PASEBA-1860 file (N, C-alpha, C; in nm, 3 decimals):
! residues 322
1> MSDILEKV> -0.204/-2.286/-1.271/-0.226/-2.203/-1.150/-0.171/-2.229/-1.035 ~ -0.169/-2.366/-0.990/-0.105/-2.415/-0.893/0.051/-2.393/-0.891 ~ 0.110/-2.399/-0.982/0.244/-2.385/-1.015/0.286/-2.232/-0.959 ~ 0.194/-2.155/-1.030/0.223/-2.002/-0.982/0.198/-1.986/-0.839 ~ 0.089/-2.033/-0.785/0.060/-2.026/-0.622/0.191/-2.071/-0.560 ~ 0.246/-2.193/-0.602/0.361/-2.221/-0.533/0.483/-2.158/-0.536 ~ 0.482/-2.071/-0.661/0.606/-1.967/-0.661/0.587/-1.862/-0.554 ~ 0.472/-1.827/-0.544/0.433/-1.701/-0.457/0.460/-1.757/-0.315
9> KKALDTEI> 0.397/-1.867/-0.283/0.423/-1.919/-0.148/0.583/-1.944/-0.119 ~ 0.651/-1.975/-0.223/0.795/-1.996/-0.192/0.876/-1.857/-0.167 ~ 0.835/-1.749/-0.236/0.877/-1.638/-0.226/0.846/-1.573/-0.073 ~ 0.715/-1.599/-0.038/0.693/-1.545/0.077/0.761/-1.648/0.212 ~ 0.764/-1.763/0.189/0.827/-1.851/0.285/0.990/-1.779/0.305 ~ 1.049/-1.754/0.193/1.193/-1.722/0.190/1.200/-1.580/0.269 ~ 1.104/-1.501/0.244/1.082/-1.378/0.321/1.062/-1.397/0.461 ~ 0.987/-1.482/0.502/0.943/-1.516/0.629/1.075/-1.571/0.709
17> EAIAHFRE> 1.125/-1.659/0.644/1.256/-1.737/0.708/1.359/-1.620/0.732 ~ 1.377/-1.526/0.638/1.478/-1.430/0.660/1.433/-1.331/0.754 ~ 1.302/-1.297/0.778/1.268/-1.220/0.882/1.277/-1.298/1.018 ~ 1.255/-1.411/1.032/1.289/-1.474/1.167/1.424/-1.500/1.192 ~ 1.510/-1.501/1.092/1.639/-1.511/1.117/1.718/-1.376/1.168 ~ 1.661/-1.277/1.106/1.696/-1.136/1.162/1.641/-1.118/1.288 ~ 1.516/-1.158/1.325/1.484/-1.138/1.466/1.538/-1.203/1.569 ~ 1.582/-1.314/1.533/1.670/-1.424/1.630/1.805/-1.352/1.639
25> NLDPNVEK> 1.859/-1.282/1.545/1.989/-1.241/1.568/2.005/-1.088/1.557 ~ 1.890/-1.023/1.616/1.876/-0.882/1.621/2.019/-0.811/1.701 ~ 2.053/-0.713/1.607/2.185/-0.644/1.674/2.137/-0.563/1.771 ~ 2.220/-0.588/1.906/2.182/-0.508/2.006/2.203/-0.363/1.989 ~ 2.269/-0.329/1.894/2.301/-0.164/1.875/2.163/-0.092/1.827 ~ 2.058/-0.168/1.797/1.947/-0.093/1.771/1.898/-0.009/1.906 ~ 1.935/-0.071/2.016/1.897/-0.002/2.139/1.973/0.125/2.146 ~ 2.097/0.110/2.112/2.180/0.241/2.098/2.140/0.345/2.004
33> AIELIFSS> 2.092/0.288/1.891/2.028/0.379/1.774/1.914/0.456/1.832 ~ 1.821/0.387/1.890/1.689/0.434/1.941/1.721/0.539/2.039 ~ 1.823/0.507/2.138/1.854/0.610/2.245/1.903/0.739/2.190 ~ 1.957/0.721/2.091/2.043/0.851/2.025/1.951/0.923/1.954 ~ 1.830/0.856/1.888/1.741/0.945/1.828/1.643/1.025/1.925 ~ 1.624/0.928/2.035/1.534/0.976/2.138/1.579/1.094/2.225 ~ 1.705/1.085/2.226/1.793/1.195/2.315/1.826/1.318/2.209 ~ 1.811/1.309/2.096/1.844/1.397/1.995/1.759/1.541/2.020
41> KGKTIITG> 1.840/1.641/2.000/1.759/1.792/2.022/1.711/1.832/1.880 ~ 1.750/1.748/1.776/1.720/1.797/1.638/1.627/1.686/1.561 ~ 1.623/1.688/1.432/1.516/1.594/1.349/1.608/1.478/1.327 ~ 1.534/1.374/1.263/1.597/1.253/1.196/1.574/1.264/1.056 ~ 1.697/1.238/0.985/1.704/1.248/0.841/1.734/1.103/0.801 ~ 1.656/1.044/0.704/1.662/0.933/0.647/1.727/0.941/0.509 ~ 1.820/0.857/0.475/1.881/0.848/0.348/1.927/0.727/0.286 ~ 1.917/0.708/0.143/1.944/0.583/0.083/1.909/0.598/-0.053
49> VGKSGDVG> 1.977/0.523/-0.150/1.953/0.521/-0.287/1.882/0.380/-0.339 ~ 1.807/0.376/-0.445/1.747/0.288/-0.496/1.640/0.245/-0.415 ~ 1.638/0.111/-0.408/1.519/0.052/-0.322/1.536/0.078/-0.176 ~ 1.659/0.093/-0.132/1.683/0.133/0.016/1.619/0.292/0.031 ~ 1.631/0.376/-0.075/1.577/0.500/-0.072/1.428/0.496/-0.052 ~ 1.368/0.400/-0.135/1.220/0.395/-0.139/1.166/0.354/0.013 ~ 1.262/0.253/0.051/1.231/0.208/0.207/1.221/0.344/0.311 ~ 1.344/0.425/0.282/1.390/0.535/0.371/1.264/0.618/0.380
57> KKIASTLS> 1.207/0.649/0.240/1.077/0.741/0.248/0.976/0.704/0.326 ~ 0.950/0.562/0.340/0.844/0.528/0.427/0.863/0.527/0.562 ~ 1.009/0.495/0.599/1.041/0.531/0.738/1.024/0.660/0.783 ~ 1.078/0.757/0.698/1.077/0.890/0.733/0.927/0.935/0.766 ~ 0.818/0.888/0.684/0.692/0.920/0.699/0.630/0.853/0.822 ~ 0.675/0.748/0.864/0.616/0.687/0.992/0.677/0.748/1.094 ~ 0.797/0.769/1.107/0.863/0.857/1.219/0.785/0.985/1.236 ~ 0.762/1.049/1.151/0.711/1.196/1.147/0.570/1.169/1.208
65> STGTPSYF> 0.495/1.084/1.151/0.344/1.059/1.185/0.325/1.008/1.329 ~ 0.446/0.961/1.410/0.424/0.913/1.542/0.515/0.957/1.646 ~ 0.551/1.117/1.596/0.613/1.190/1.710/0.766/1.214/1.709 ~ 0.825/1.167/1.584/0.963/1.191/1.570/0.976/1.259/1.446 ~ 0.994/1.404/1.449/1.011/1.469/1.325/1.122/1.414/1.232 ~ 1.091/1.384/1.102/1.185/1.314/1.016/1.168/1.352/0.872 ~ 1.276/1.341/0.801/1.262/1.383/0.651/1.361/1.282/0.572 ~ 1.335/1.261/0.452/1.387/1.189/0.356/1.488/1.272/0.277
73> LHPSDAAH> 1.607/1.241/0.257/1.710/1.305/0.169/1.776/1.240/0.069 ~ 1.748/1.252/-0.049/1.832/1.153/-0.146/1.969/1.208/-0.168 ~ 2.063/1.118/-0.167/2.213/1.159/-0.154/2.233/1.253/-0.280 ~ 2.173/1.215/-0.408/2.205/1.299/-0.527/2.143/1.431/-0.507 ~ 2.039/1.459/-0.440/1.985/1.598/-0.397/2.080/1.661/-0.306 ~ 2.116/1.593/-0.195/2.215/1.630/-0.100/2.319/1.687/-0.174 ~ 2.371/1.636/-0.271/2.498/1.679/-0.342/2.479/1.810/-0.409 ~ 2.359/1.856/-0.442/2.332/1.979/-0.513/2.264/2.077/-0.423
81> GDAGIIAP> 2.294/2.072/-0.295/2.244/2.168/-0.203/2.136/2.143/-0.104 ~ 2.077/2.023/-0.124/1.981/1.987/-0.018/2.041/1.949/0.113 ~ 2.169/1.926/0.096/2.243/1.892/0.242/2.216/1.991/0.353 ~ 2.173/2.117/0.303/2.156/2.214/0.392/2.020/2.190/0.494 ~ 1.979/2.085/0.474/1.845/2.058/0.575/1.918/1.979/0.692 ~ 2.049/1.926/0.680/2.115/1.876/0.799/2.157/1.975/0.893 ~ 2.149/1.960/1.008/2.199/2.043/1.116/2.281/1.969/1.219 ~ 2.375/2.029/1.299/2.447/1.969/1.377/2.388/1.863/1.491
89> NDVVIAIG> 2.260/1.917/1.531/2.182/1.831/1.625/2.102/1.713/1.554 ~ 2.118/1.702/1.448/2.036/1.600/1.383/2.082/1.451/1.391 ~ 2.009/1.357/1.356/2.059/1.239/1.339/2.020/1.181/1.205 ~ 2.137/1.108/1.133/2.095/1.074/1.006/2.109/0.921/1.001 ~ 2.017/0.859/0.953/2.009/0.711/0.919/2.037/0.685/0.782 ~ 2.135/0.617/0.762/2.168/0.588/0.621/2.153/0.429/0.588 ~ 2.080/0.405/0.487/2.031/0.259/0.458/2.113/0.214/0.342 ~ 2.150/0.101/0.333/2.223/0.034/0.242/2.280/-0.106/0.255
97> KSGESEEL> 2.192/-0.197/0.206/2.251/-0.349/0.213/2.395/-0.368/0.214 ~ 2.452/-0.325/0.100/2.586/-0.349/0.080/2.667/-0.236/0.143 ~ 2.624/-0.137/0.170/2.698/-0.021/0.249/2.822/0.041/0.151 ~ 2.808/-0.010/0.024/2.909/0.053/-0.076/2.858/0.126/-0.178 ~ 2.734/0.198/-0.183/2.694/0.273/-0.277/2.759/0.391/-0.271 ~ 2.828/0.430/-0.397/2.912/0.557/-0.417/2.811/0.680/-0.377 ~ 2.715/0.717/-0.430/2.617/0.815/-0.398/2.593/0.837/-0.249 ~ 2.591/0.729/-0.171/2.558/0.727/-0.044/2.684/0.765/0.042
105> LNLLPTIK> 2.802/0.704/-0.008/2.936/0.730/0.072/2.963/0.872/0.044 ~ 2.952/0.925/-0.083/2.990/1.060/-0.092/2.926/1.155/-0.007 ~ 2.819/1.115/0.067/2.729/1.220/0.159/2.791/1.202/0.293 ~ 2.868/1.112/0.319/2.906/1.081/0.461/3.009/1.181/0.513 ~ 3.104/1.232/0.429/3.195/1.336/0.485/3.109/1.458/0.503 ~ 3.021/1.493/0.426/2.939/1.635/0.453/2.882/1.608/0.587 ~ 2.807/1.506/0.614/2.741/1.479/0.748/2.836/1.488/0.879 ~ 2.947/1.439/0.828/3.026/1.447/0.939/3.088/1.578/0.966
113> SIGAKLIG> 3.105/1.646/0.854/3.152/1.800/0.875/3.048/1.893/0.950 ~ 2.944/1.861/0.912/2.815/1.931/0.972/2.806/1.914/1.116 ~ 2.836/1.790/1.162/2.854/1.748/1.301/2.717/1.658/1.362 ~ 2.645/1.628/1.245/2.524/1.529/1.286/2.586/1.394/1.311 ~ 2.500/1.325/1.386/2.533/1.189/1.431/2.486/1.091/1.304 ~ 2.542/0.980/1.298/2.524/0.895/1.176/2.506/0.742/1.235 ~ 2.389/0.706/1.186/2.344/0.549/1.206/2.341/0.492/1.092 ~ 2.394/0.379/1.070/2.401/0.301/0.943/2.309/0.176/0.967
121> LTANPQSR> 2.231/0.140/0.866/2.138/0.018/0.848/2.207/-0.057/0.735 ~ 2.279/-0.168/0.759/2.357/-0.248/0.651/2.367/-0.388/0.684 ~ 2.372/-0.471/0.575/2.406/-0.608/0.602/2.551/-0.648/0.601 ~ 2.634/-0.540/0.566/2.780/-0.558/0.543/2.844/-0.505/0.651 ~ 2.900/-0.582/0.756/2.960/-0.517/0.867/3.113/-0.463/0.821 ~ 3.163/-0.491/0.724/3.296/-0.463/0.680/3.283/-0.348/0.568 ~ 3.156/-0.296/0.539/3.152/-0.189/0.462/3.188/-0.046/0.483 ~ 3.225/0.034/0.392/3.266/0.166/0.418/3.161/0.238/0.506
129> LALDCDIV> 3.033/0.199/0.459/2.921/0.267/0.549/2.916/0.219/0.696 ~ 2.951/0.108/0.736/2.943/0.066/0.872/3.066/0.103/0.938 ~ 3.189/0.124/0.863/3.310/0.184/0.944/3.293/0.320/0.965 ~ 3.213/0.394/0.885/3.220/0.550/0.911/3.106/0.586/0.997 ~ 3.009/0.501/1.047/2.899/0.536/1.114/2.937/0.554/1.265 ~ 2.862/0.649/1.342/2.875/0.629/1.497/2.837/0.513/1.545 ~ 2.692/0.470/1.492/2.641/0.347/1.535/2.605/0.279/1.407 ~ 2.639/0.124/1.409/2.591/0.073/1.306/2.491/-0.054/1.341
137> VLTPVLKE> 2.386/-0.068/1.272/2.281/-0.179/1.313/2.289/-0.274/1.181 ~ 2.327/-0.393/1.205/2.343/-0.505/1.110/2.205/-0.542/1.074 ~ 2.176/-0.567/0.945/2.069/-0.623/0.910/2.080/-0.752/0.812 ~ 2.142/-0.859/0.867/2.183/-0.968/0.812/2.062/-1.033/0.725 ~ 2.092/-1.061/0.603/1.984/-1.123/0.511/2.014/-1.282/0.488 ~ 1.922/-1.364/0.532/1.957/-1.502/0.497/1.941/-1.546/0.356 ~ 1.844/-1.478/0.299/1.843/-1.520/0.148/1.730/-1.431/0.075 ~ 1.767/-1.357/-0.046/1.678/-1.279/-0.095/1.549/-1.375/-0.156
145> ACPLELAP> 1.439/-1.329/-0.172/1.342/-1.405/-0.225/1.345/-1.404/-0.384 ~ 1.423/-1.316/-0.434/1.470/-1.321/-0.599/1.520/-1.466/-0.627 ~ 1.468/-1.529/-0.717/1.534/-1.645/-0.758/1.668/-1.641/-0.805 ~ 1.699/-1.516/-0.853/1.852/-1.480/-0.909/1.950/-1.449/-0.810 ~ 1.872/-1.408/-0.677/1.952/-1.366/-0.559/2.000/-1.216/-0.608 ~ 1.932/-1.152/-0.679/1.974/-1.016/-0.714/1.873/-0.902/-0.681 ~ 1.747/-0.910/-0.711/1.663/-0.805/-0.687/1.644/-0.795/-0.520 ~ 1.661/-0.678/-0.468/1.633/-0.651/-0.318/1.479/-0.692/-0.269
153> TSSTTIAL> 1.466/-0.778/-0.202/1.325/-0.844/-0.149/1.340/-0.867/-0.022 ~ 1.390/-0.963/0.042/1.394/-0.980/0.170/1.488/-0.876/0.252 ~ 1.575/-0.822/0.189/1.659/-0.721/0.261/1.590/-0.599/0.266 ~ 1.498/-0.562/0.177/1.425/-0.427/0.182/1.314/-0.457/0.289 ~ 1.245/-0.564/0.299/1.153/-0.606/0.392/1.201/-0.601/0.530 ~ 1.318/-0.642/0.536/1.392/-0.631/0.674/1.407/-0.491/0.719 ~ 1.483/-0.430/0.624/1.497/-0.289/0.652/1.389/-0.188/0.676 ~ 1.256/-0.230/0.616/1.141/-0.160/0.637/1.076/-0.202/0.769
161> MLGDAIAM> 1.081/-0.322/0.807/1.038/-0.369/0.950/1.121/-0.318/1.060 ~ 1.248/-0.303/1.033/1.334/-0.240/1.122/1.300/-0.116/1.166 ~ 1.290/-0.042/1.052/1.229/0.113/1.059/1.098/0.120/1.147 ~ 1.022/0.035/1.103/0.881/0.042/1.176/0.889/0.011/1.324 ~ 0.983/-0.076/1.371/1.005/-0.117/1.486/1.083/-0.003/1.573 ~ 1.169/0.055/1.501/1.234/0.172/1.570/1.137/0.289/1.600 ~ 1.057/0.308/1.496/0.931/0.420/1.511/0.844/0.371/1.623 ~ 0.808/0.263/1.620/0.729/0.213/1.737/0.786/0.235/1.878
169> ALMELRNF> 0.902/0.173/1.893/0.971/0.200/2.023/0.981/0.338/2.064 ~ 1.016/0.435/1.967/1.021/0.588/1.990/0.881/0.636/2.037 ~ 0.785/0.581/1.964/0.665/0.632/1.998/0.601/0.594/2.139 ~ 0.652/0.474/2.189/0.628/0.440/2.330/0.704/0.525/2.436 ~ 0.826/0.557/2.388/0.921/0.632/2.467/0.876/0.782/2.494 ~ 0.814/0.815/2.380/0.752/0.970/2.381/0.617/0.966/2.440 ~ 0.554/0.838/2.469/0.426/0.846/2.540/0.321/0.899/2.426 ~ 0.343/0.874/2.308/0.267/0.910/2.213/0.119/0.858/2.213
177> QKEDFALY> 0.009/0.950/2.231/-0.125/0.894/2.265/-0.205/0.933/2.142 ~ -0.340/0.874/2.130/-0.438/0.888/2.033/-0.451/1.013/1.994 ~ -0.441/1.113/2.093/-0.481/1.252/2.058/-0.350/1.305/1.972 ~ -0.239/1.274/1.994/-0.119/1.324/1.926/-0.128/1.252/1.793 ~ -0.171/1.140/1.775/-0.206/1.098/1.633/-0.299/1.157/1.570 ~ -0.397/1.196/1.617/-0.504/1.268/1.555/-0.449/1.417/1.504 ~ -0.365/1.457/1.582/-0.309/1.594/1.557/-0.232/1.588/1.425 ~ -0.163/1.488/1.408/-0.102/1.495/1.299/-0.172/1.404/1.171
185> HPAGRLGK> -0.293/1.368/1.191/-0.378/1.299/1.081/-0.508/1.372/1.093 ~ -0.519/1.521/1.056/-0.651/1.561/1.073/-0.743/1.542/0.935 ~ -0.678/1.508/0.837/-0.761/1.488/0.720/-0.798/1.352/0.692 ~ -0.719/1.266/0.731/-0.764/1.099/0.709/-0.889/1.070/0.789 ~ -0.918/0.939/0.770/-1.044/0.894/0.827/-1.000/0.855/0.982 ~ -0.897/0.796/1.007/-0.832/0.776/1.134/-0.825/0.921/1.218 ~ -0.771/1.026/1.159/-0.755/1.147/1.227/-0.908/1.193/1.271 ~ -0.995/1.172/1.181/-1.123/1.227/1.205/-1.194/1.154/1.328
193> RLSLKVDD> -1.172/1.018/1.317/-1.232/0.944/1.432/-1.191/0.952/1.554 ~ -1.042/1.010/1.560/-0.987/1.040/1.678/-0.984/1.182/1.730 ~ -1.040/1.271/1.640/-1.040/1.423/1.694/-1.163/1.490/1.674 ~ -1.272/1.436/1.589/-1.375/1.499/1.554/-1.467/1.476/1.675 ~ -1.544/1.577/1.737/-1.628/1.565/1.857/-1.771/1.575/1.782 ~ -1.868/1.527/1.858/-1.998/1.547/1.804/-2.053/1.687/1.796 ~ -1.998/1.762/1.887/-2.044/1.906/1.885/-1.981/1.981/1.733 ~ -1.896/1.910/1.686/-1.840/1.965/1.551/-1.949/1.909/1.443
201> VMRKGEKL> -2.020/1.821/1.463/-2.119/1.777/1.373/-2.255/1.807/1.381 ~ -2.311/1.808/1.490/-2.448/1.811/1.527/-2.508/1.951/1.483 ~ -2.645/1.944/1.461/-2.708/2.065/1.418/-2.734/2.143/1.551 ~ -2.699/2.285/1.534/-2.721/2.368/1.668/-2.759/2.494/1.604 ~ -2.775/2.579/1.705/-2.813/2.731/1.677/-2.957/2.714/1.601 ~ -2.930/2.784/1.499/-3.075/2.831/1.401/-3.121/2.684/1.337 ~ -3.022/2.593/1.320/-3.063/2.456/1.269/-3.112/2.354/1.351 ~ -3.115/2.399/1.490/-3.165/2.298/1.589/-3.311/2.306/1.605
209> AKIHPDAN> -3.377/2.193/1.587/-3.516/2.166/1.584/-3.570/2.136/1.723 ~ -3.649/2.240/1.774/-3.701/2.213/1.914/-3.823/2.302/1.932 ~ -3.919/2.231/2.000/-4.046/2.298/2.033/-4.098/2.280/2.172 ~ -4.194/2.330/2.215/-4.254/2.365/2.350/-4.355/2.226/2.355 ~ -4.358/2.181/2.497/-4.456/2.069/2.513/-4.589/2.081/2.452 ~ -4.645/2.199/2.459/-4.790/2.202/2.415/-4.806/2.259/2.269 ~ -4.684/2.227/2.197/-4.712/2.251/2.045/-4.792/2.140/1.979 ~ -4.886/2.174/1.885/-4.966/2.096/1.825/-4.897/2.002/1.714
217> LDEVLSEI> -4.973/1.923/1.661/-4.909/1.839/1.551/-4.848/1.932/1.421 ~ -4.940/2.023/1.384/-4.891/2.100/1.279/-4.756/2.176/1.314 ~ -4.739/2.218/1.430/-4.615/2.300/1.462/-4.495/2.183/1.483 ~ -4.515/2.052/1.517/-4.426/1.971/1.527/-4.381/1.940/1.387 ~ -4.468/1.924/1.274/-4.440/1.870/1.160/-4.375/1.999/1.108 ~ -4.414/2.108/1.106/-4.338/2.212/1.067/-4.200/2.226/1.104 ~ -4.160/2.222/1.230/-4.047/2.239/1.277/-3.939/2.116/1.216 ~ -4.011/1.996/1.220/-3.923/1.884/1.182/-3.885/1.907/1.026
225> TTKLVGAT> -3.987/1.960/0.936/-3.973/1.979/0.782/-3.872/2.092/0.778 ~ -3.889/2.201/0.849/-3.802/2.318/0.830/-3.663/2.275/0.859 ~ -3.644/2.207/0.959/-3.496/2.210/1.012/-3.431/2.091/0.940 ~ -3.508/2.011/0.868/-3.439/1.893/0.780/-3.354/1.786/0.856 ~ -3.392/1.752/0.966/-3.318/1.669/1.047/-3.399/1.535/1.074 ~ -3.529/1.547/1.051/-3.618/1.436/1.077/-3.644/1.397/1.212 ~ -3.618/1.509/1.307/-3.667/1.494/1.447/-3.667/1.642/1.506 ~ -3.735/1.642/1.628/-3.738/1.757/1.704/-3.726/1.725/1.870
233> GVVSQEGN> -3.649/1.820/1.937/-3.653/1.805/2.084/-3.764/1.882/2.129 ~ -3.817/1.833/2.244/-3.924/1.891/2.322/-3.858/1.952/2.438 ~ -3.868/2.078/2.459/-3.780/2.142/2.564/-3.873/2.228/2.657 ~ -3.815/2.239/2.781/-3.899/2.321/2.879/-3.839/2.483/2.848 ~ -3.906/2.563/2.916/-3.868/2.713/2.884/-3.733/2.726/2.932 ~ -3.652/2.660/3.023/-3.525/2.677/3.045/-3.444/2.609/2.925 ~ -3.490/2.530/2.862/-3.407/2.458/2.737/-3.379/2.322/2.760 ~ -3.417/2.290/2.882/-3.383/2.141/2.914/-3.458/2.031/2.836
241> LLGFITDF> -3.417/1.910/2.790/-3.480/1.832/2.714/-3.589/1.760/2.777 ~ -3.709/1.758/2.722/-3.803/1.681/2.806/-3.838/1.550/2.730 ~ -3.828/1.556/2.619/-3.866/1.431/2.534/-3.811/1.457/2.372 ~ -3.834/1.368/2.291/-3.779/1.380/2.165/-3.881/1.312/2.065 ~ -3.914/1.367/1.953/-4.003/1.326/1.854/-3.944/1.320/1.712 ~ -3.949/1.203/1.668/-3.884/1.163/1.526/-4.005/1.151/1.427 ~ -3.966/1.167/1.298/-4.066/1.145/1.197/-4.134/1.008/1.189 ~ -4.059/0.918/1.254/-4.105/0.773/1.248/-4.184/0.757/1.364
249> DIRKILKE> -4.191/0.830/1.472/-4.262/0.833/1.577/-4.411/0.875/1.530 ~ -4.400/1.003/1.453/-4.537/1.050/1.404/-4.597/0.936/1.314 ~ -4.529/0.893/1.213/-4.598/0.796/1.132/-4.660/0.673/1.193 ~ -4.583/0.625/1.297/-4.625/0.521/1.382/-4.757/0.535/1.449 ~ -4.769/0.648/1.513/-4.889/0.685/1.592/-4.997/0.743/1.509 ~ -4.973/0.791/1.373/-5.089/0.810/1.276/-5.137/0.695/1.212 ~ -5.052/0.602/1.211/-5.103/0.465/1.151/-5.199/0.401/1.248 ~ -5.162/0.424/1.380/-5.242/0.341/1.467/-5.375/0.450/1.513
257> GKFDKNTK> -5.380/0.561/1.434/-5.498/0.637/1.465/-5.523/0.681/1.601 ~ -5.415/0.712/1.677/-5.423/0.744/1.812/-5.441/0.914/1.849 ~ -5.409/0.984/1.742/-5.431/1.133/1.766/-5.469/1.203/1.656 ~ -5.502/1.331/1.670/-5.557/1.414/1.564/-5.454/1.553/1.567 ~ -5.495/1.651/1.503/-5.404/1.779/1.497/-5.387/1.842/1.613 ~ -5.482/1.826/1.699/-5.470/1.888/1.828/-5.401/1.835/1.941 ~ -5.359/1.705/1.894/-5.249/1.654/1.982/-5.123/1.719/2.023 ~ -5.091/1.716/2.142/-4.974/1.809/2.180/-4.840/1.720/2.177
265> AKDMMNSK> -4.731/1.790/2.162/-4.618/1.739/2.154/-4.575/1.641/2.264 ~ -4.618/1.692/2.384/-4.605/1.617/2.529/-4.662/1.494/2.517 ~ -4.766/1.476/2.436/-4.845/1.343/2.429/-4.796/1.235/2.333 ~ -4.701/1.305/2.234/-4.647/1.215/2.136/-4.488/1.194/2.139 ~ -4.444/1.246/2.251/-4.280/1.243/2.248/-4.233/1.136/2.320 ~ -4.120/1.089/2.294/-4.051/0.979/2.375/-3.986/1.043/2.487 ~ -4.029/1.020/2.593/-3.984/1.115/2.711/-3.824/1.032/2.778 ~ -3.784/0.924/2.715/-3.679/0.873/2.756/-3.586/0.818/2.621
273> PTVFESGI> -3.559/0.925/2.547/-3.484/0.887/2.429/-3.342/0.858/2.445 ~ -3.264/0.802/2.347/-3.125/0.779/2.353/-3.063/0.932/2.331 ~ -2.993/0.956/2.439/-2.917/1.094/2.423/-2.769/1.083/2.435 ~ -2.689/1.164/2.366/-2.549/1.170/2.389/-2.508/1.299/2.464 ~ -2.409/1.300/2.529/-2.356/1.417/2.596/-2.258/1.507/2.515 ~ -2.261/1.634/2.531/-2.177/1.719/2.447/-2.022/1.676/2.494 ~ -1.956/1.679/2.392/-1.803/1.669/2.397/-1.749/1.520/2.389 ~ -1.845/1.427/2.361/-1.792/1.299/2.331/-1.742/1.282/2.174
281> MAYDVLQS> -1.666/1.179/2.148/-1.623/1.177/2.015/-1.742/1.142/1.915 ~ -1.734/1.203/1.794/-1.842/1.179/1.692/-1.854/1.022/1.650 ~ -1.724/0.980/1.634/-1.708/0.828/1.602/-1.781/0.725/1.716 ~ -1.774/0.768/1.832/-1.828/0.687/1.925/-1.974/0.709/1.912 ~ -2.034/0.814/1.883/-2.169/0.833/1.858/-2.235/0.745/1.747 ~ -2.151/0.759/1.636/-2.174/0.678/1.534/-2.189/0.520/1.550 ~ -2.088/0.475/1.620/-2.079/0.351/1.668/-2.203/0.293/1.741 ~ -2.230/0.381/1.841/-2.343/0.350/1.942/-2.464/0.345/1.858
289> MERREKPI> -2.490/0.443/1.762/-2.614/0.449/1.688/-2.646/0.320/1.599 ~ -2.527/0.283/1.555/-2.531/0.156/1.476/-2.549/0.029/1.536 ~ -2.475/0.025/1.651/-2.475/-0.104/1.717/-2.578/-0.122/1.810 ~ -2.690/-0.044/1.828/-2.772/-0.066/1.926/-2.860/-0.185/1.870 ~ -2.932/-0.252/1.957/-3.010/-0.376/1.929/-3.131/-0.309/1.810 ~ -3.166/-0.206/1.840/-3.250/-0.127/1.743/-3.175/0.015/1.712 ~ -3.107/-0.005/1.609/-3.043/0.108/1.564/-3.125/0.247/1.534 ~ -3.064/0.343/1.582/-3.140/0.466/1.556/-3.072/0.567/1.454
297> SVAPIVSK> -3.140/0.666/1.399/-3.084/0.740/1.288/-3.064/0.900/1.326 ~ -3.116/0.918/1.443/-3.117/1.052/1.476/-3.128/1.084/1.629 ~ -3.026/1.152/1.710/-3.045/1.159/1.846/-2.997/1.294/1.898 ~ -3.060/1.345/2.007/-3.030/1.481/2.087/-2.921/1.468/2.163 ~ -2.832/1.581/2.148/-2.718/1.614/2.222/-2.729/1.712/2.344 ~ -2.697/1.659/2.458/-2.738/1.750/2.567/-2.607/1.779/2.671 ~ -2.633/1.873/2.735/-2.512/1.926/2.833/-2.526/1.831/2.965 ~ -2.435/1.841/3.037/-2.437/1.764/3.162/-2.549/1.769/3.252
305> EGKLLGIV> -2.610/1.899/3.243/-2.748/1.954/3.322/-2.868/1.902/3.240 ~ -2.849/1.850/3.122/-2.961/1.797/3.049/-3.026/1.909/2.965 ~ -2.954/2.020/2.922/-3.015/2.118/2.819/-2.986/2.081/2.668 ~ -3.075/2.095/2.600/-3.071/2.042/2.455/-2.980/2.139/2.383 ~ -2.866/2.085/2.339/-2.765/2.175/2.263/-2.767/2.146/2.117 ~ -2.804/2.027/2.079/-2.796/1.998/1.942/-2.880/1.857/1.909 ~ -2.883/1.831/1.771/-2.943/1.697/1.721/-2.833/1.646/1.622 ~ -2.802/1.524/1.615/-2.722/1.474/1.518/-2.782/1.361/1.453
313> SIHDLLQK> -2.783/1.344/1.312/-2.829/1.222/1.247/-2.707/1.147/1.195 ~ -2.754/1.027/1.184/-2.648/0.924/1.115/-2.578/0.954/0.999 ~ -2.685/1.035/0.910/-2.639/1.102/0.776/-2.523/1.203/0.804 ~ -2.549/1.290/0.912/-2.448/1.398/0.938/-2.309/1.341/0.953 ~ -2.315/1.233/1.041/-2.182/1.165/1.073/-2.107/1.096/0.970 ~ -2.197/1.028/0.878/-2.134/0.964/0.764/-2.080/1.058/0.664 ~ -2.141/1.181/0.648/-2.078/1.274/0.556/-1.964/1.326/0.593 ~ -1.927/1.320/0.724/-1.797/1.363/0.759/-1.694/1.270/0.733
321> GL> -1.726/1.155/0.672/-1.622/1.055/0.649/-1.569/0.976/0.759 ~ -1.671/0.947/0.874/-1.636/0.872/0.975/-1.639/0.706/0.933
END
């Protein structure tokens, strides 16, 4: 087993050394490439074959999700009509370690004829890809991690990291914020955490449990049971929150034998409950409920003026995938 681990570590060390070498010898043309993409009025199209194509798909996805509309175009598909996705205002990034792949090179005249700008990512400065590009960013590879020096390993890692770095630089140039990220990721957990507000989760309207201060124990229990949230707000005639009663509060007081069925809601309520204001992020509410010294499972949501608008439980928040 130790021999296997040594082989793994050797491969990792080789790639780390290759990355460090690339970082220390970063081609200054990457700045020109980023400026070209940033100033472009069109989209960014990534192309490449083999492992470079796989890397290109990931780069295109990262660019799109961080504010730079991007698509991956396989050279073979481009030769059969998909080149129609390319427009004159677009920027095409062609990835190829050797820069001599025939499939990739056959696409270059079409790109030129359309009028799109071409950026090449290659380790070979004398390749036909490098010579035909408007901007070439060299990706020198110290050594592949493959013991035969054949399988693309360090080279694909470098290309992938460069694509990520370009995307991150563009993200900052575009002043891409959390709200933008959430807009492009509505279904994922990250998107939900960044976009879902407590108002979207809380029980409200007919599902909102609330009673008046003079309600007796039967009325309180009925409201909590009917609304299935494990708590009820105690409100004034104007709808302002006066206090909060949870089923835990009721069990605690019953156990202590402190009241009977005629006890009023105002006598059993917590007049200073933990409340959250309408409009805040649902994930922030979840974190606050979980990280308190004494975690809570349900809380009222109020307006700035103190009016009870809703009740949210930790179960409601977790059900939303936060």
